[in-house]
C-alpha positions as semicolon CSV with decimal commas, in nm:
position;residue;x (nm);y (nm);z (nm)
1;M;0,596;-6,485;4,491
2;P;0,892;-6,268;4,348
3;S;0,942;-5,928;4,577
4;T;0,900;-5,590;4,468
5;P;1,286;-5,451;4,469
6;T;1,323;-5,217;4,837
7;T;1,608;-4,962;4,961
8;T;1,709;-4,925;5,237
9;T;1,686;-4,537;5,238
10;D;1,443;-4,265;5,097
11;V;1,543;-4,295;4,784
12;H;1,353;-4,433;4,495
13;P;1,481;-4,751;4,259
14;V;1,437;-4,472;3,951
15;D;1,760;-4,250;4,108
16;Q;1,980;-4,445;4,229
17;R;2,300;-4,547;4,116
18;P;2,367;-4,848;4,044
19;P;2,757;-4,978;4,044
20;L;2,915;-4,862;3,764
21;P;2,941;-5,284;3,607
22;Q;2,554;-5,288;3,602
23;L;2,593;-4,981;3,399
24;I;2,787;-5,083;3,146
25;A;2,618;-5,395;3,150
26;G;2,240;-5,214;3,172
27;G;2,374;-5,036;2,890
28;L;2,445;-5,258;2,652
29;Q;2,143;-5,432;2,653
30;H;1,916;-5,110;2,639
31;V;2,214;-5,053;2,325
32;A;2,160;-5,410;2,210
33;A;1,743;-5,382;2,240
34;M;1,694;-5,105;2,093
35;Y;1,995;-5,114;1,779
36;A;1,777;-5,195;1,478
37;G;1,495;-4,946;1,540
38;V;1,711;-4,707;1,561
39;V;1,881;-4,730;1,261
40;A;1,664;-4,867;1,007
41;P;1,502;-4,546;0,943
42;P;1,852;-4,347;0,881
43;L;1,858;-4,690;0,669
44;I;1,537;-4,633;0,427
45;I;1,568;-4,235;0,433
46;G;1,960;-4,329;0,313
47;A;1,859;-4,500;0,011
48;A;1,559;-4,294;-0,087
49;V;1,731;-3,995;-0,166
50;G;2,036;-4,179;-0,264
51;L;2,349;-4,143;-0,083
52;D;2,658;-4,361;-0,065
53;P;2,763;-4,658;0,149
54;T;2,951;-4,372;0,381
55;Q;2,697;-4,061;0,375
56;L;2,438;-4,360;0,423
57;S;2,701;-4,499;0,736
58;L;2,761;-4,056;0,838
59;L;2,386;-4,066;0,855
60;I;2,332;-4,359;1,081
61;S;2,546;-4,215;1,328
62;A;2,416;-3,894;1,366
63;S;2,060;-4,095;1,442
64;L;2,326;-4,302;1,691
65;F;2,469;-3,989;1,838
66;T;2,102;-3,739;1,866
67;A;1,974;-4,031;2,021
68;G;2,179;-4,101;2,245
69;L;2,224;-3,695;2,313
70;A;1,831;-3,734;2,347
71;T;1,841;-4,055;2,602
72;L;2,110;-3,852;2,853
73;L;1,844;-3,543;2,801
74;Q;1,549;-3,734;2,901
75;T;1,708;-3,965;3,165
76;L;1,901;-3,660;3,322
77;G;1,709;-3,395;3,258
78;V;1,825;-3,011;3,265
79;W;1,573;-2,747;3,420
80;R;1,194;-2,847;3,270
81;F;1,366;-3,077;2,975
82;G;1,354;-3,449;3,072
83;A;1,139;-3,706;3,194
84;R;1,357;-3,832;3,435
85;L;1,278;-4,154;3,419
86;P;1,452;-4,448;3,275
87;L;1,352;-4,420;2,873
88;V;1,528;-4,439;2,605
89;N;1,473;-4,201;2,295
90;G;1,577;-4,226;1,942
91;V;1,461;-4,188;1,584
92;T;1,061;-4,265;1,529
93;F;0,931;-4,453;1,241
94;A;0,630;-4,203;1,262
95;T;0,765;-3,993;1,090
96;V;0,951;-4,237;0,785
97;A;0,626;-4,197;0,563
98;P;0,562;-3,809;0,522
99;V;0,918;-3,806;0,491
100;L;0,945;-4,015;0,228
101;A;0,634;-3,838;0,079
102;I;0,835;-3,529;0,063
103;V;1,190;-3,681;-0,124
104;S;0,850;-3,772;-0,393
105;Q;0,752;-3,431;-0,404
106;H;1,112;-3,247;-0,360
107;G;1,313;-3,489;-0,578
108;P;1,668;-3,665;-0,422
109;Q;1,861;-3,409;-0,394
110;D;1,742;-3,090;-0,296
111;S;1,481;-3,275;0,000
112;L;1,679;-3,306;0,310
113;G;1,699;-3,037;0,413
114;V;1,328;-2,936;0,339
115;I;1,324;-3,274;0,562
116;Y;1,557;-3,137;0,852
117;G;1,328;-2,784;0,820
118;A;0,982;-2,914;0,853
119;T;1,158;-3,209;1,138
120;L;1,374;-2,844;1,313
121;V;1,000;-2,696;1,320
122;G;0,758;-2,963;1,438
123;G;1,005;-3,037;1,763
124;A;1,001;-2,639;1,812
125;L;0,567;-2,709;1,819
126;V;0,619;-2,956;2,056
127;V;0,817;-2,731;2,327
128;L;0,559;-2,560;2,312
129;A;0,301;-2,770;2,332
130;A;0,338;-2,958;2,592
131;P;0,248;-2,849;2,865
132;F;-0,097;-2,832;2,723
133;F;-0,065;-3,151;2,607
134;S;0,065;-3,289;2,960
135;R;-0,329;-3,244;3,081
136;L;-0,437;-3,542;2,895
137;T;-0,391;-3,745;3,177
138;R;-0,662;-3,692;3,320
139;F;-0,855;-3,885;3,079
140;F;-0,589;-4,238;3,153
141;P;-0,747;-4,416;3,424
142;P;-0,604;-4,742;3,438
143;L;-0,913;-4,896;3,173
144;V;-0,720;-4,614;2,940
145;T;-0,365;-4,683;3,027
146;G;-0,405;-4,992;3,053
147;T;-0,467;-5,079;2,742
148;V;-0,308;-4,908;2,585
149;I;0,013;-5,103;2,753
150;T;-0,130;-5,423;2,585
151;L;-0,127;-5,229;2,213
152;I;0,225;-5,130;2,229
153;G;0,278;-5,486;2,348
154;V;0,065;-5,673;2,105
155;S;0,188;-5,390;1,849
156;L;0,592;-5,497;1,874
157;L;0,509;-5,837;1,882
158;P;0,503;-5,847;1,470
159;V;0,873;-5,665;1,484
160;A;0,983;-5,912;1,670
161;V;0,785;-6,201;1,403
162;R;1,060;-6,022;1,130
163;W;1,323;-6,037;1,313
164;I;1,291;-6,400;1,318
165;S;1,169;-6,469;0,957
166;N;1,458;-6,141;0,816
167;Q;1,201;-5,986;0,672
168;E;1,062;-6,241;0,483
169;D;0,725;-6,326;0,449
170;T;0,872;-6,779;0,574
171;V;1,094;-6,845;0,803
172;A;1,434;-7,039;0,751
173;P;1,457;-7,324;1,008
174;T;1,788;-7,163;1,060
175;G;1,579;-6,828;1,164
176;L;1,368;-7,029;1,432
177;L;1,656;-7,188;1,587
178;L;1,860;-6,885;1,658
179;A;1,484;-6,761;1,835
180;G;1,393;-7,047;2,045
181;V;1,810;-7,083;2,178
182;T;1,772;-6,685;2,177
183;M;1,457;-6,698;2,385
184;A;1,491;-7,025;2,617
185;S;1,845;-6,845;2,734
186;V;1,664;-6,554;2,831
187;L;1,387;-6,734;3,007
188;A;1,672;-6,969;3,239
189;F;1,884;-6,721;3,251
190;N;1,595;-6,541;3,397
191;R;1,457;-6,740;3,643
192;F;1,779;-6,987;3,800
193;L;1,980;-6,633;3,806
194;S;1,970;-6,423;4,082
195;G;2,016;-6,015;4,145
196;F;2,225;-5,831;3,887
197;W;2,253;-6,190;3,664
198;S;1,906;-6,200;3,610
199;R;1,889;-5,820;3,527
200;I;2,094;-5,908;3,222
201;A;1,935;-6,221;3,107
202;L;1,835;-6,057;2,736
203;L;2,210;-5,953;2,708
204;L;2,359;-6,294;2,853
205;G;2,056;-6,453;2,593
206;L;2,214;-6,209;2,287
207;V;2,539;-6,294;2,355
208;I;2,430;-6,737;2,403
209;G;2,233;-6,717;2,063
210;T;2,525;-6,408;1,866
211;L;2,723;-6,734;1,936
212;V;2,568;-6,994;1,853
213;A;2,480;-6,879;1,506
214;W;2,808;-6,787;1,429
215;P;2,948;-7,160;1,282
216;L;2,612;-7,134;1,127
217;G;2,727;-6,886;0,943
218;A;2,436;-6,650;1,045
219;V;2,607;-6,407;1,149
220;D;2,740;-6,129;0,928
221;T;3,106;-5,919;0,951
222;S;3,097;-5,711;0,722
223;T;2,888;-5,448;0,906
224;L;3,200;-5,443;1,159
225;A;3,442;-5,498;0,830
226;D;3,347;-5,135;0,645
227;A;3,297;-4,943;0,921
228;P;3,544;-4,604;0,921
229;T;3,688;-4,648;1,304
230;F;3,596;-4,237;1,359
231;G;3,356;-4,054;1,218
232;I;3,133;-3,745;1,354
233;V;2,876;-3,568;1,153
234;T;2,974;-3,168;1,183
235;P;2,709;-2,933;1,179
236;F;2,424;-2,916;0,796
237;H;2,625;-3,164;0,700
238;F;2,383;-3,356;0,517
239;G;2,226;-2,951;0,466
240;V;2,113;-2,635;0,634
241;P;1,706;-2,652;0,708
242;A;1,515;-2,533;0,430
243;F;1,124;-2,447;0,493
244;D;0,812;-2,547;0,270
245;I;0,457;-2,482;0,387
246;A;0,356;-2,863;0,341
247;A;0,666;-3,012;0,451
248;I;0,617;-2,845;0,801
249;V;0,258;-2,878;0,818
250;S;0,236;-3,295;0,668
251;M;0,516;-3,329;1,002
252;A;0,314;-3,150;1,203
253;I;0,057;-3,400;1,257
254;V;0,300;-3,659;1,250
255;M;0,446;-3,495;1,505
256;L;0,097;-3,487;1,728
257;V;0,088;-3,876;1,662
258;V;0,434;-3,901;1,806
259;M;0,366;-3,709;2,074
260;A;0,055;-3,957;2,198
261;E;0,290;-4,254;2,229
262;S;0,538;-4,098;2,374
263;T;0,255;-4,026;2,634
264;A;0,160;-4,376;2,676
265;D;0,471;-4,535;2,680
266;M;0,575;-4,271;2,947
267;L;0,250;-4,352;3,128
268;A;0,326;-4,695;3,081
269;L;0,728;-4,662;3,236
270;G;0,588;-4,491;3,486
271;E;0,303;-4,742;3,586
272;I;0,595;-5,044;3,583
273;V;0,812;-4,848;3,824
274;E;0,557;-4,789;4,031
275;K;0,657;-4,413;4,015
276;P;0,319;-4,263;3,821
277;T;0,411;-4,023;3,567
278;S;0,273;-3,657;3,666
279;E;0,132;-3,393;3,447
280;T;0,396;-3,205;3,529
281;T;0,651;-3,513;3,403
282;L;0,470;-3,527;3,093
283;A;0,505;-3,208;2,993
284;N;0,886;-3,211;3,082
285;G;0,963;-3,535;2,925
286;L;0,745;-3,397;2,567
287;R;0,948;-3,077;2,565
288;A;1,257;-3,287;2,574
289;D;1,109;-3,535;2,236
290;G;1,058;-3,208;2,127
291;F;1,361;-3,050;2,165
292;A;1,599;-3,285;2,156
293;T;1,393;-3,330;1,805
294;A;1,456;-2,965;1,673
295;V;1,852;-3,024;1,771
296;S;1,843;-3,307;1,561
297;T;1,820;-3,169;1,260
298;L;2,198;-2,930;1,387
299;F;2,348;-3,273;1,323
300;G;2,190;-3,511;1,077
301;G;1,956;-3,660;1,277
302;F;1,505;-3,733;1,288
303;A;1,300;-3,674;1,471
304;C;1,315;-3,838;1,819
305;T;1,057;-3,995;2,088
306;A;1,078;-4,292;2,360
307;F;1,098;-4,641;2,187
308;A;0,825;-4,908;2,347
309;Q;1,074;-5,151;2,320
310;N;1,301;-5,087;2,591
311;V;0,980;-5,004;2,824
312;G;0,940;-5,364;2,845
313;L;1,292;-5,419;2,892
314;V;1,295;-5,213;3,169
315;A;0,915;-5,422;3,266
316;L;1,103;-5,761;3,226
317;T;1,467;-5,690;3,396
318;R;1,329;-5,499;3,667
319;M;1,675;-5,257;3,677
320;V;1,423;-4,940;3,694
321;S;1,733;-4,654;3,731
322;R;1,761;-4,420;3,510
323;Y;2,111;-4,421;3,475
324;V;2,103;-4,765;3,359
325;V;1,968;-4,574;3,111
326;A;2,114;-4,286;3,081
327;A;2,439;-4,539;3,001
328;S;2,297;-4,643;2,753
329;G;2,250;-4,256;2,592
330;L;2,650;-4,212;2,611
331;I;2,700;-4,588;2,480
332;M;2,471;-4,461;2,163
333;V;2,713;-4,123;2,179
334;L;2,998;-4,290;2,172
335;L;2,884;-4,567;1,836
336;G;2,774;-4,213;1,625
337;M;3,157;-4,099;1,711
338;F;3,264;-4,457;1,744
339;P;3,119;-4,619;1,364
340;V;3,355;-4,950;1,414
341;T;3,159;-5,017;1,773
342;G;2,867;-5,034;1,557
343;G;2,994;-5,290;1,357
344;I;3,038;-5,466;1,683
345;V;2,585;-5,469;1,801
346;A;2,514;-5,508;1,516
347;L;2,702;-5,833;1,499
348;V;2,412;-6,001;1,640
349;P;2,174;-6,158;1,399
350;Q;1,851;-6,047;1,369
351;P;1,628;-6,426;1,474
352;V;1,856;-6,380;1,774
353;L;1,704;-6,060;1,779
354;G;1,331;-6,191;1,761
355;G;1,379;-6,402;1,976
356;A;1,472;-6,191;2,248
357;G;1,213;-5,951;2,153
358;L;0,899;-6,197;2,164
359;V;0,937;-6,227;2,587
360;L;1,055;-5,807;2,573
361;F;0,730;-5,694;2,344
362;G;0,563;-5,991;2,509
363;S;0,662;-5,837;2,889
364;V;0,443;-5,513;2,815
365;A;0,182;-5,649;2,663
366;V;0,128;-5,820;3,082
367;S;0,111;-5,529;3,203
368;G;-0,133;-5,380;3,062
369;V;-0,318;-5,657;3,130
370;R;-0,180;-5,606;3,527
371;T;-0,280;-5,275;3,486
372;L;-0,620;-5,370;3,320
373;A;-0,672;-5,595;3,618
374;R;-0,725;-5,262;3,846
375;A;-1,018;-5,168;3,664
376;S;-1,380;-5,255;3,736
377;F;-1,573;-5,496;3,470
378;E;-1,804;-5,567;3,722
379;R;-1,947;-5,273;3,509
380;P;-2,051;-5,506;3,108
381;A;-1,881;-5,149;2,984
382;N;-1,564;-5,117;3,099
383;T;-1,569;-5,502;2,967
384;T;-1,670;-5,303;2,552
385;I;-1,442;-5,045;2,623
386;V;-1,161;-5,240;2,643
387;A;-1,294;-5,457;2,365
388;A;-1,395;-5,219;2,130
389;A;-1,029;-5,005;2,130
390;L;-0,852;-5,305;2,134
391;G;-1,008;-5,451;1,849
392;I;-0,978;-5,102;1,672
393;G;-0,613;-5,113;1,763
394;I;-0,528;-5,462;1,614
395;I;-0,638;-5,354;1,287
396;P;-0,318;-5,188;1,173
397;I;-0,159;-5,512;1,314
398;A;-0,390;-5,785;1,126
399;S;-0,367;-5,576;0,798
400;P;-0,127;-5,312;0,761
401;T;-0,260;-5,169;0,443
402;F;-0,710;-5,123;0,558
403;Y;-0,641;-4,771;0,633
404;E;-0,483;-4,763;0,196
405;S;-0,769;-4,553;0,027
406;F;-0,834;-4,351;0,319
407;P;-0,733;-3,936;0,349
408;S;-0,332;-3,923;0,443
409;A;-0,439;-3,707;0,748
410;V;-0,662;-4,065;0,883
411;Q;-0,393;-4,318;0,742
412;T;-0,136;-4,102;0,983
413;V;-0,302;-4,160;1,247
414;M;-0,487;-4,463;1,214
415;D;-0,235;-4,667;1,064
416;S;-0,023;-4,713;1,385
417;G;-0,210;-4,938;1,661
418;I;-0,093;-4,734;1,974
419;S;-0,193;-4,466;1,839
420;A;-0,575;-4,608;1,703
421;G;-0,607;-4,767;2,026
422;C;-0,554;-4,512;2,203
423;I;-0,753;-4,238;2,115
424;A;-1,043;-4,539;2,108
425;A;-0,982;-4,641;2,455
426;V;-1,004;-4,240;2,586
427;V;-1,292;-4,107;2,279
428;L;-1,533;-4,492;2,389
429;N;-1,402;-4,376;2,775
430;L;-1,504;-4,051;2,769
431;I;-1,818;-4,126;2,569
432;F;-1,935;-4,467;2,821
433;G;-1,730;-4,536;3,096
434;E;-1,764;-4,374;3,525
435;R;-1,631;-4,019;3,560
436;T;-1,313;-4,119;3,735
437;R;-1,020;-3,959;3,756
438;R;-0,686;-4,080;3,715
439;P;-0,517;-4,233;4,046
440;E;-0,163;-4,114;4,135
441;T;-0,073;-4,401;4,285
442;A;-0,017;-4,718;4,191
443;G;0,056;-5,068;4,302
444;P;0,295;-5,340;4,218
445;L;0,220;-5,434;3,825
446;T;0,556;-5,527;3,687
447;P;0,552;-5,908;3,579
448;E;0,828;-6,081;3,732
449;L;0,990;-6,372;3,557
450;S;1,295;-6,408;3,745
451;Q;1,219;-6,567;4,167
452;D;1,561;-6,444;4,336
């Protein structure tokens, strides 16, 4: 059995600083894993408001730039802001639906200011609510935490499948080939390499997959050719925040869902790195989310939250140092300032990302299963609690339009498998579970694919 990484000092592995080459390679690996996720929301929003290609490029740069700043704040921390965990922050998909509703109501020309006003207020509300929301950790024993972590992984797996099929209903033979080569490479590198090299197996797999894709004509170089060398968004470039009550209310509701998902991610990450998330850590992490969200509106960004796919990367690679993730934040800041470098990252075809994503997101689900193993299933009630919560959480994953006829407030909460399953697990455990508090210590939980 592979052993848990040890250290000769009293410094927790999360707080250790690896050598510079490892920081750079690990940071690039995190950026590669989250790049598609962070640029997709501004692409959708920019198209909805009718931005031309140049302005759309600036909007994407703004999202990368603000995501980098948010990640730096979350990992390094300033006063009571930042969880100081290896947590990547980026633009959340949860706000896309209310943003599109604002565009529909106010029209493409006038909506960006209203969007930024609602996002600014939503971020401020998260900062204020963080110390109260963090007290919910007592409702997250291993039974609930394991269920939520499992749902995080399961809810991400369809994303990898869509990457493999390039968002189509069927997969082309080329896409399947690239996904298979990438997955096999990641598994082989993780199994047969040792030490640092096994921990960048995902990055090496992405490189191999892209090199195989190049002669097959599956690499789109137009993103690199058309990208400007330098282009940073000036403050309020896309409009000064405007405040509309209806928009603020809808955004505030969504931010509650974002806080719930971010809470689940931080709890999951704390288990994975064997540094359980305390109420203080959770409050500091949520404050950083809210502050970064509010500040992002200054530069043209959107609401920021933890990226679950990068939680999976930490579980897969065992590179648990928060400074590695801080390096990814710095890389994102540079990508936002120099769009041409972002074009290099964008060369990776989606089927290649999908092949790596199957392993990446599956590792999150495995972490959840191992957390569930700490719960007592000798009580029949615990089995039914997990079964019901998983079933409720999988409904929007299996049928994205299941709640389409329900009120918008219900859709906002239940359309996310993570938030739906989280609420179900907490409520069911309160009604039928044992009256125990979440433990403050944890044993090894992370799936180990490599055998050093």
